[in-house]
Z-matrix of the N, CA and C atoms (Angstrom, degrees):
N
C 1 1.455
C 2 1.520 1 111.67
N 3 1.332 2 116.60 1 -39.06
C 4 1.458 3 119.68 2 -179.58
C 5 1.519 4 111.71 3 -63.25
N 6 1.335 5 116.88 4 -26.87
C 7 1.461 6 120.22 5 -178.04
C 8 1.526 7 110.28 6 -63.63
N 9 1.308 8 117.18 7 -45.13
C 10 1.473 9 119.91 8 -179.32
C 11 1.530 10 110.36 9 -69.25
N 12 1.319 11 116.77 10 -30.26
C 13 1.459 12 120.15 11 -179.83
C 14 1.519 13 112.93 12 -80.65
N 15 1.315 14 117.39 13 -0.82
C 16 1.464 15 121.58 14 175.56
C 17 1.526 16 112.19 15 -93.33
N 18 1.317 17 116.90 16 1.06
C 19 1.459 18 121.45 17 178.85
C 20 1.526 19 108.84 18 -115.45
N 21 1.299 20 115.74 19 134.22
C 22 1.469 21 120.74 20 -175.27
C 23 1.526 22 113.11 21 -68.46
N 24 1.331 23 118.21 22 -44.78
C 25 1.469 24 120.66 23 -175.99
C 26 1.533 25 112.21 24 -59.16
N 27 1.341 26 119.45 25 -48.21
C 28 1.467 27 118.29 26 177.28
C 29 1.528 28 113.13 27 -62.76
N 30 1.328 29 117.51 28 -35.50
C 31 1.467 30 119.95 29 178.43
C 32 1.529 31 110.07 30 -63.39
N 33 1.322 32 116.58 31 -43.23
C 34 1.467 33 120.56 32 177.91
C 35 1.530 34 109.96 33 -59.92
N 36 1.324 35 116.63 34 -47.29
C 37 1.468 36 120.61 35 -177.36
C 38 1.524 37 111.61 36 -65.97
N 39 1.329 38 117.50 37 -42.41
C 40 1.468 39 120.35 38 179.87
C 41 1.529 40 110.00 39 -66.07
N 42 1.316 41 117.24 40 -38.79
C 43 1.470 42 120.97 41 176.98
C 44 1.526 43 110.64 42 -61.53
N 45 1.330 44 115.78 43 -45.18
C 46 1.473 45 119.77 44 177.65
C 47 1.522 46 110.77 45 -63.16
N 48 1.329 47 116.70 46 -39.02
C 49 1.462 48 120.14 47 178.26
C 50 1.526 49 110.00 48 -58.00
N 51 1.320 50 116.29 49 -43.57
C 52 1.458 51 120.02 50 179.18
C 53 1.517 52 112.77 51 -64.42
N 54 1.330 53 116.18 52 -43.55
C 55 1.475 54 120.04 53 178.92
C 56 1.531 55 110.16 54 -66.05
N 57 1.325 56 116.96 55 -43.58
C 58 1.469 57 120.03 56 179.18
C 59 1.532 58 110.99 57 -62.95
N 60 1.340 59 116.88 58 -42.63
C 61 1.462 60 119.79 59 -178.92
C 62 1.528 61 110.89 60 -64.75
N 63 1.334 62 116.15 61 -43.25
C 64 1.470 63 118.75 62 177.38
C 65 1.524 64 110.69 63 -63.00
N 66 1.321 65 117.04 64 -39.04
C 67 1.466 66 120.58 65 176.01
C 68 1.529 67 110.09 66 -61.67
N 69 1.328 68 116.98 67 -40.87
C 70 1.465 69 120.94 68 176.86
C 71 1.524 70 111.76 69 -61.74
N 72 1.318 71 116.61 70 -41.59
C 73 1.461 72 119.84 71 178.67
C 74 1.530 73 111.40 72 -65.84
N 75 1.326 74 116.24 73 -43.93
C 76 1.466 75 120.11 74 -179.43
C 77 1.527 76 111.83 75 -67.86
N 78 1.337 77 116.70 76 -40.76
C 79 1.465 78 118.27 77 177.03
C 80 1.527 79 110.71 78 -69.40
N 81 1.322 80 117.44 79 -23.33
C 82 1.464 81 120.60 80 173.80
C 83 1.527 82 111.18 81 -65.72
N 84 1.325 83 116.56 82 -39.95
C 85 1.467 84 120.76 83 175.77
C 86 1.522 85 109.63 84 -64.81
N 87 1.339 86 115.98 85 -42.52
C 88 1.471 87 121.31 86 177.28
C 89 1.528 88 109.99 87 -60.39
N 90 1.325 89 116.55 88 -46.13
C 91 1.468 90 121.56 89 179.61
C 92 1.531 91 110.51 90 -59.97
N 93 1.328 92 116.75 91 -46.85
C 94 1.461 93 120.56 92 -179.92
C 95 1.523 94 110.71 93 -61.60
N 96 1.337 95 116.44 94 -42.18
C 97 1.457 96 120.66 95 178.74
C 98 1.532 97 111.16 96 -60.76
N 99 1.334 98 115.91 97 -43.58
C 100 1.469 99 120.41 98 177.88
C 101 1.531 100 110.82 99 -63.28
N 102 1.312 101 116.51 100 -40.78
C 103 1.467 102 120.69 101 -179.89
C 104 1.528 103 111.01 102 -62.93
N 105 1.311 104 116.39 103 -40.32
C 106 1.464 105 120.22 104 -178.20
C 107 1.528 106 111.94 105 -70.35
N 108 1.330 107 116.78 106 -25.50
C 109 1.459 108 120.95 107 179.47
C 110 1.529 109 112.56 108 -86.61
N 111 1.332 110 116.28 109 -15.40
C 112 1.459 111 121.33 110 -175.57
C 113 1.529 112 111.12 111 -87.66
N 114 1.327 113 115.82 112 140.49
C 115 1.464 114 120.13 113 176.80
C 116 1.526 115 111.72 114 -64.65
N 117 1.342 116 116.27 115 -30.11
C 118 1.471 117 121.50 116 179.40
C 119 1.526 118 111.89 117 -93.70
N 120 1.323 119 117.36 118 -0.34
C 121 1.471 120 123.33 119 -178.37
C 122 1.529 121 112.39 120 58.40
N 123 1.334 122 115.31 121 43.18
C 124 1.462 123 121.27 122 175.85
C 125 1.526 124 108.73 123 -127.44
N 126 1.315 125 114.88 124 148.89
C 127 1.462 126 121.03 125 176.54
C 128 1.521 127 108.67 126 -91.17
N 129 1.317 128 117.69 127 159.37
C 130 1.464 129 119.54 128 173.13
C 131 1.535 130 110.44 129 -55.45
N 132 1.312 131 115.50 130 149.08
C 133 1.460 132 122.59 131 -173.27
C 134 1.522 133 112.26 132 -51.78
N 135 1.323 134 117.53 133 -51.31
C 136 1.456 135 119.70 134 -175.28
C 137 1.529 136 113.54 135 -79.91
N 138 1.313 137 119.02 136 -13.88
C 139 1.471 138 120.31 137 168.93
C 140 1.525 139 107.85 138 -67.30
N 141 1.312 140 116.19 139 -44.84
C 142 1.467 141 121.44 140 177.41
C 143 1.532 142 111.11 141 -62.64
N 144 1.330 143 116.83 142 -43.74
C 145 1.470 144 121.21 143 179.53
C 146 1.527 145 110.28 144 -64.23
N 147 1.326 146 118.01 145 -42.56
C 148 1.468 147 121.24 146 179.40
C 149 1.528 148 110.08 147 -60.40
N 150 1.320 149 116.33 148 -44.18
C 151 1.462 150 121.08 149 -179.86
C 152 1.528 151 111.12 150 -61.42
N 153 1.323 152 116.35 151 -52.20
C 154 1.468 153 120.01 152 -177.07
C 155 1.523 154 112.27 153 -67.48
N 156 1.321 155 117.18 154 -40.88
C 157 1.466 156 118.57 155 -177.69
C 158 1.528 157 110.73 156 -67.29
N 159 1.319 158 118.19 157 -38.94
C 160 1.463 159 120.37 158 178.77
C 161 1.528 160 110.57 159 -61.94
N 162 1.327 161 116.37 160 -42.67
C 163 1.470 162 119.32 161 178.10
C 164 1.529 163 111.06 162 -64.71
N 165 1.317 164 117.17 163 -46.04
C 166 1.464 165 120.03 164 -178.88
C 167 1.522 166 112.30 165 -66.89
N 168 1.321 167 117.13 166 -40.28
C 169 1.460 168 120.03 167 179.15
C 170 1.533 169 111.38 168 -67.02
N 171 1.334 170 117.50 169 -27.66
C 172 1.469 171 118.63 170 177.46
C 173 1.527 172 110.13 171 -64.49
N 174 1.308 173 117.20 172 -40.72
C 175 1.464 174 120.08 173 177.84
C 176 1.527 175 111.02 174 -72.35
N 177 1.306 176 117.14 175 -35.91
C 178 1.465 177 120.06 176 175.94
C 179 1.526 178 109.94 177 -62.87
N 180 1.319 179 117.37 178 -37.51
C 181 1.466 180 120.80 179 178.60
C 182 1.524 181 110.93 180 -64.63
N 183 1.318 182 117.29 181 -36.57
C 184 1.473 183 119.85 182 176.94
C 185 1.527 184 110.58 183 -67.64
N 186 1.306 185 117.09 184 -37.41
C 187 1.460 186 121.06 185 176.65
C 188 1.529 187 109.72 186 -63.68
N 189 1.313 188 116.23 187 -44.50
C 190 1.466 189 120.73 188 177.04
C 191 1.525 190 109.90 189 -60.28
N 192 1.336 191 117.81 190 -40.48
C 193 1.465 192 121.58 191 178.65
C 194 1.526 193 111.02 192 -57.96
N 195 1.313 194 116.17 193 -43.82
C 196 1.467 195 119.25 194 -178.39
C 197 1.527 196 111.49 195 -68.00
N 198 1.311 197 117.51 196 -42.92
C 199 1.462 198 119.47 197 178.95
C 200 1.529 199 111.27 198 -68.07
N 201 1.328 200 117.78 199 -34.32
C 202 1.464 201 120.78 200 175.75
C 203 1.531 202 109.94 201 -65.52
N 204 1.314 203 116.37 202 -39.84
C 205 1.461 204 120.82 203 179.29
C 206 1.534 205 111.40 204 -62.40
N 207 1.317 206 116.84 205 -42.42
C 208 1.461 207 120.85 206 -176.23
C 209 1.527 208 114.00 207 -86.53
N 210 1.321 209 117.91 208 -11.21
C 211 1.462 210 120.77 209 -178.31
C 212 1.517 211 111.08 210 -63.98
N 213 1.306 212 115.59 211 139.80
C 214 1.465 213 121.95 212 -178.56
C 215 1.531 214 112.48 213 -84.42
N 216 1.316 215 117.65 214 -10.87
C 217 1.454 216 120.84 215 -174.67
C 218 1.529 217 112.41 216 -69.63
N 219 1.318 218 115.18 217 166.13
C 220 1.461 219 122.02 218 178.02
C 221 1.527 220 110.15 219 -59.52
N 222 1.315 221 115.12 220 154.29
C 223 1.462 222 119.98 221 -176.74
C 224 1.529 223 112.21 222 -57.47
N 225 1.324 224 117.63 223 -41.80
C 226 1.471 225 119.72 224 -178.71
C 227 1.524 226 111.39 225 -63.66
N 228 1.334 227 117.42 226 -34.12
C 229 1.468 228 120.80 227 177.34
C 230 1.521 229 109.33 228 -67.47
N 231 1.326 230 116.76 229 -46.92
C 232 1.468 231 120.78 230 -179.79
C 233 1.525 232 112.10 231 -64.21
N 234 1.327 233 116.58 232 -38.24
C 235 1.469 234 119.67 233 177.95
C 236 1.528 235 109.73 234 -64.27
N 237 1.319 236 117.52 235 -47.16
C 238 1.472 237 120.98 236 179.83
C 239 1.526 238 111.02 237 -62.02
N 240 1.321 239 116.41 238 -44.46
C 241 1.466 240 120.90 239 -178.86
C 242 1.527 241 111.56 240 -68.43
N 243 1.306 242 117.29 241 -25.08
C 244 1.468 243 121.97 242 177.91
C 245 1.525 244 110.87 243 -80.21
N 246 1.309 245 115.72 244 -45.29
C 247 1.470 246 119.98 245 -176.48
C 248 1.530 247 111.43 246 -66.32
N 249 1.316 248 117.83 247 -37.65
C 250 1.472 249 120.83 248 -174.78
C 251 1.532 250 112.57 249 -54.07
N 252 1.330 251 120.10 250 -57.49
C 253 1.470 252 118.04 251 -179.95
C 254 1.526 253 112.59 252 -68.70
N 255 1.330 254 117.12 253 -37.01
C 256 1.466 255 119.18 254 -177.97
C 257 1.522 256 111.79 255 -63.52
N 258 1.316 257 116.98 256 -36.34
C 259 1.459 258 120.56 257 177.71
C 260 1.530 259 110.37 258 -62.03
N 261 1.317 260 115.94 259 -44.76
C 262 1.465 261 118.61 260 -179.92
C 263 1.530 262 112.01 261 -71.36
N 264 1.329 263 118.51 262 -31.26
C 265 1.463 264 120.41 263 173.01
C 266 1.527 265 109.33 264 -60.32
N 267 1.329 266 116.28 265 -46.59
C 268 1.461 267 120.95 266 -178.72
C 269 1.527 268 111.41 267 -63.65
N 270 1.316 269 116.25 268 -42.78
C 271 1.471 270 120.13 269 178.31
C 272 1.523 271 110.43 270 -61.31
N 273 1.326 272 116.46 271 -42.19
C 274 1.471 273 120.23 272 -180.00
C 275 1.523 274 110.71 273 -62.95
N 276 1.317 275 117.13 274 -47.75
C 277 1.471 276 120.24 275 179.87
C 278 1.526 277 110.10 276 -59.21
N 279 1.325 278 116.58 277 -47.05
C 280 1.465 279 120.67 278 179.18
C 281 1.532 280 110.65 279 -57.94
N 282 1.340 281 116.13 280 -44.98
C 283 1.458 282 120.30 281 -179.73
C 284 1.528 283 111.37 282 -63.57
N 285 1.322 284 117.69 283 -40.64
C 286 1.466 285 120.62 284 178.88
C 287 1.525 286 110.85 285 -64.82
N 288 1.323 287 116.77 286 -38.80
C 289 1.468 288 119.82 287 177.22
C 290 1.530 289 109.65 288 -63.45
N 291 1.334 290 115.98 289 -44.42
C 292 1.466 291 120.58 290 178.64
C 293 1.534 292 110.60 291 -59.52
N 294 1.325 293 116.07 292 -44.88
C 295 1.469 294 119.92 293 179.18
C 296 1.528 295 111.44 294 -66.92
N 297 1.330 296 116.96 295 -34.50
C 298 1.464 297 120.64 296 176.74
C 299 1.518 298 111.98 297 -65.41
N 300 1.318 299 116.15 298 -38.92
C 301 1.473 300 120.40 299 177.93
C 302 1.519 301 110.24 300 -65.89
N 303 1.336 302 116.54 301 -44.80
C 304 1.471 303 120.30 302 179.57
C 305 1.525 304 111.31 303 -66.43
N 306 1.326 305 116.51 304 -41.31
C 307 1.470 306 123.59 305 -179.16
C 308 1.526 307 112.62 306 50.73
N 309 1.342 308 115.78 307 50.09
C 310 1.463 309 120.14 308 -179.17
C 311 1.529 310 112.89 309 -114.55
N 312 1.344 311 117.31 310 -4.40
C 313 1.467 312 119.06 311 -177.94
C 314 1.522 313 110.44 312 -151.64
N 315 1.307 314 114.59 313 160.77
C 316 1.457 315 120.08 314 169.17
C 317 1.533 316 110.15 315 -119.89
N 318 1.359 317 115.53 316 13.07
C 319 1.458 318 120.88 317 178.37
C 320 1.532 319 108.49 318 -152.92
N 321 1.322 320 115.68 319 97.66
C 322 1.465 321 120.00 320 -174.18
C 323 1.522 322 113.43 321 -64.53
N 324 1.309 323 118.06 322 -29.82
C 325 1.469 324 119.69 323 -179.77
C 326 1.519 325 111.73 324 -79.51
N 327 1.303 326 117.13 325 -41.45
C 328 1.469 327 120.16 326 178.98
C 329 1.527 328 110.89 327 -61.96
N 330 1.317 329 116.54 328 -39.00
C 331 1.464 330 121.53 329 -174.97
C 332 1.532 331 112.47 330 -101.86
N 333 1.296 332 116.82 331 23.00
C 334 1.461 333 121.89 332 -176.79
C 335 1.523 334 111.92 333 -68.09
N 336 1.328 335 114.96 334 145.29
C 337 1.463 336 121.07 335 174.78
C 338 1.523 337 110.82 336 -84.75
N 339 1.345 338 117.43 337 -17.05
C 340 1.449 339 121.41 338 -177.33
C 341 1.534 340 110.14 339 -145.19
N 342 1.335 341 117.89 340 77.79
C 343 1.461 342 121.27 341 -177.63
C 344 1.530 343 114.02 342 -58.70
N 345 1.326 344 118.34 343 -33.80
C 346 1.462 345 120.71 344 179.45
C 347 1.527 346 110.62 345 -64.23
N 348 1.323 347 116.93 346 -43.53
C 349 1.469 348 120.84 347 178.16
C 350 1.523 349 110.07 348 -64.93
N 351 1.325 350 116.23 349 -38.72
C 352 1.466 351 120.05 350 179.01
C 353 1.526 352 111.26 351 -61.42
N 354 1.316 353 116.94 352 -40.09
C 355 1.469 354 120.43 353 178.42
C 356 1.519 355 110.86 354 -64.27
N 357 1.319 356 116.91 355 -40.32
C 358 1.472 357 120.34 356 178.25
C 359 1.526 358 110.79 357 -66.25
N 360 1.318 359 116.23 358 -42.93
C 361 1.464 360 120.62 359 179.54
C 362 1.526 361 110.38 360 -63.83
N 363 1.332 362 116.81 361 -42.90
C 364 1.463 363 120.22 362 179.73
C 365 1.525 364 111.08 363 -64.93
N 366 1.318 365 117.04 364 -36.67
C 367 1.464 366 120.34 365 176.55
C 368 1.522 367 111.25 366 -65.85
N 369 1.328 368 116.38 367 -44.59
C 370 1.464 369 120.94 368 178.05
C 371 1.526 370 110.86 369 -64.20
N 372 1.311 371 115.76 370 -39.21
C 373 1.462 372 120.98 371 177.84
C 374 1.522 373 110.49 372 -60.77
N 375 1.310 374 117.49 373 -46.50
C 376 1.468 375 121.10 374 -179.71
C 377 1.516 376 110.91 375 -61.96
N 378 1.314 377 116.97 376 -44.28
C 379 1.471 378 120.77 377 179.76
C 380 1.530 379 110.40 378 -63.96
N 381 1.330 380 116.99 379 -46.25
C 382 1.466 381 121.00 380 -176.79
C 383 1.522 382 111.97 381 -66.98
N 384 1.323 383 116.59 382 -48.15
C 385 1.466 384 119.51 383 -176.27
C 386 1.525 385 111.48 384 -70.09
N 387 1.316 386 116.51 385 -51.29
C 388 1.464 387 119.82 386 -178.26
C 389 1.529 388 110.34 387 -70.55
N 390 1.315 389 116.64 388 -45.20
C 391 1.462 390 120.57 389 -179.34
C 392 1.513 391 112.66 390 -63.21
N 393 1.329 392 117.07 391 -45.81
C 394 1.460 393 120.36 392 179.62
C 395 1.511 394 112.21 393 -60.10
N 396 1.325 395 115.37 394 -48.46
C 397 1.466 396 117.36 395 -179.64
C 398 1.527 397 111.40 396 -68.70
N 399 1.316 398 117.69 397 -36.15
C 400 1.464 399 120.86 398 178.87
C 401 1.536 400 110.61 399 -58.27
N 402 1.316 401 116.89 400 -42.34
C 403 1.465 402 120.62 401 178.48
C 404 1.524 403 110.48 402 -61.17
N 405 1.333 404 116.81 403 -45.88
C 406 1.464 405 119.88 404 179.39
C 407 1.523 406 111.49 405 -65.18
N 408 1.311 407 116.79 406 -37.64
C 409 1.465 408 121.28 407 178.76
C 410 1.522 409 110.74 408 -65.02
N 411 1.316 410 116.23 409 -44.21
C 412 1.469 411 120.40 410 177.50
C 413 1.531 412 109.52 411 -63.24
N 414 1.321 413 117.38 412 -42.32
C 415 1.463 414 121.08 413 177.43
C 416 1.517 415 112.80 414 -59.19
N 417 1.321 416 115.86 415 -37.49
C 418 1.472 417 120.69 416 175.76
C 419 1.523 418 110.93 417 -66.82
N 420 1.337 419 116.85 418 -48.56
C 421 1.468 420 120.00 419 -178.53
C 422 1.524 421 112.31 420 -63.13
N 423 1.323 422 116.45 421 -39.43
C 424 1.472 423 119.53 422 177.62
C 425 1.535 424 109.41 423 -61.38
N 426 1.320 425 117.36 424 -43.87
C 427 1.471 426 120.51 425 178.63
C 428 1.520 427 110.46 426 -60.47
N 429 1.332 428 117.58 427 -44.85
C 430 1.459 429 121.93 428 -178.86
C 431 1.541 430 109.98 429 -63.31
N 432 1.317 431 116.46 430 -42.99
C 433 1.471 432 119.84 431 -178.43
C 434 1.529 433 112.54 432 -67.64
N 435 1.328 434 116.97 433 -26.11
C 436 1.461 435 120.55 434 -179.66
C 437 1.533 436 112.79 435 -86.50
N 438 1.315 437 117.16 436 -5.88
C 439 1.476 438 119.73 437 179.79
C 440 1.506 439 112.08 438 -67.38
C-alpha cells in the first residue's frame, strides 16, 4: 500500500475519487429529498445527473489512479495526464450541481447562453479526458511490454 502512496499521480486520483464519491453520496441525499417533495416522485434532471456522474467519476478516478501507478512515464507526465481528466470531471460535476440548483433546463447545450464557448469547452474536455487517459494507458502498455 505504501508503494502507491509514494507516487503523486495516484494520490491525486485517489483523493479525487474520495471527493467525487462523497459528492455522489451527498447529491444522492439531495436527489432523494427532491423526489420526496415532488408529486411525481422525481428529482430535477440535473440533480439526477449530478448524482450519477459524481458516483461514476469516482470510479473512473480510481481507474486513473491504477493506470497512473503502473505507467512507466516520468512522474510529471503521469501527474499531468492524471490531472487533465480529473479537472474536467470536477468541472462537469460542479456544472451539473449548478444546473440542478437552477432547475431551468434538461439540456444544457440546447439551452446554452454561449454555444461557441460550449463547443470550445467540449473540445478541450475531449482532448483532456481522452488524451490524459491515453497517455496513462500507453505508459501501462509500455511497462507491460518491457517486462
